[in-house]
Structures are given as C-alpha cells and as structure tokens.
C-alpha positions as CSV (number, residue, x, y, z in Angstrom):
1,X,98.2,156.9,82.6
2,X,94.2,158.0,83.0
3,X,91.9,157.6,85.9
4,X,90.6,154.6,84.9
5,X,94.0,152.6,84.4
6,X,95.3,153.9,87.6
7,X,92.1,152.7,89.4
8,X,92.3,149.4,88.1
9,X,96.1,149.3,89.1
10,X,95.3,150.6,92.9
11,X,92.5,147.9,93.2
12,X,94.3,145.1,92.0
13,X,97.3,146.1,94.5
14,X,95.2,146.8,97.4
15,X,93.5,143.2,97.2
16,X,96.4,142.1,99.2
17,X,97.1,144.7,102.1
18,X,100.6,143.5,102.0
19,X,101.1,145.6,98.7
20,X,99.8,148.7,100.5
21,X,102.8,150.9,102.2
22,X,101.4,153.9,104.7
23,X,104.7,156.4,104.9
24,X,104.9,158.0,108.1
25,X,103.5,161.2,107.3
26,X,100.3,159.5,106.2
27,X,100.2,157.7,109.7
28,X,100.5,160.8,111.5
29,X,97.6,162.3,109.5
30,X,95.8,159.3,110.2
31,X,96.5,159.7,113.9
32,X,95.6,163.2,113.7
33,X,92.2,162.9,111.8
34,X,91.0,159.7,113.3
35,X,91.4,157.6,110.1
36,X,91.9,153.9,110.2
37,X,93.7,151.8,107.9
38,X,90.5,149.8,107.2
39,X,89.2,153.1,105.7
40,X,92.1,153.6,103.7
41,X,91.9,150.0,102.2
42,X,88.1,150.7,101.5
43,X,88.8,153.8,99.6
44,X,91.7,152.1,97.7
45,X,89.5,149.2,97.0
46,X,86.0,150.8,96.0
47,X,86.8,154.9,95.8
48,X,86.9,157.0,92.9
49,X,90.0,159.2,91.7
50,X,88.9,162.9,92.1
51,X,92.5,164.6,91.1
52,X,95.1,163.1,89.1
53,X,96.7,160.9,87.9
54,X,99.8,162.9,87.4
55,X,103.5,162.0,87.8
56,X,105.3,162.9,90.9
57,X,108.9,164.1,91.8
58,X,109.8,160.4,92.0
59,X,108.3,159.7,88.6
60,X,105.5,157.3,90.1
61,X,101.6,158.0,89.1
62,X,99.8,159.7,92.0
63,X,96.4,160.7,92.4
64,X,93.7,161.4,95.0
65,X,90.9,158.9,95.7
66,X,87.7,159.7,97.6
67,X,85.4,157.2,99.4
68,X,82.4,157.5,101.9
69,X,83.6,154.9,104.5
70,X,82.7,154.3,108.1
71,X,80.5,157.1,108.1
72,X,82.9,159.7,106.9
73,X,84.1,161.0,103.4
74,X,87.9,160.3,103.3
75,X,90.5,161.3,100.6
76,X,93.7,159.0,100.0
77,X,96.7,160.5,98.1
78,X,98.5,157.3,96.7
79,X,101.1,156.7,94.4
80,X,101.7,153.7,92.4
81,X,105.3,151.6,92.7
82,X,105.7,148.0,93.4
83,X,102.4,148.5,95.2
84,X,100.4,151.4,96.4
85,X,102.3,154.2,98.6
86,X,99.8,156.1,100.7
87,X,101.2,159.5,101.0
88,X,98.6,161.5,103.0
89,X,95.0,160.9,104.2
90,X,92.4,163.6,105.1
C-alpha cells in the first residue's frame, strides 16, 4: 500500500469517529502529552503520512500521520484494520 491509498482509507474511516479506536497505550500518551481526541481526529482527517505505511507485526498497514492542530504539531501512529487503530501519539 502506498501513502496516498493509506491516507484515503484513514480519512474514509475517520469521517465517523466510531471507526477510530484508541488503544490504552495511546490514551496514556494523550494524558501525558495533553493531546485531545479532537486533535487526533483532525490529524487523521487532514494530516499527511510522514512515515510508512508498512506492515506491522499484526499484518496491518501502519503509518505515522502528522498534523498541526490546536496550536500544536502532533503525530499519530495508526494502523488500519476494520477501522483506524491509534497506537500512540506524540
């Protein structure tokens, strides 16, 4: 999968926040770094792929997406499955 295809799929899933799943690790990082769910959704919907996509250990396509949101540049590491899985944020 190329970056453009990954971006299209992420944006398609992220139009409905019910398709976005934030794992416990990412929730901890959100709290530590003061990153909100609306910032993550903004990154998924409008950000650009800066690393990847590559197949991860679970055989899902994974990439790092960057977006300037709410006055901060954030990066979201996300994987595609039956939706978007947010793995970590920084």
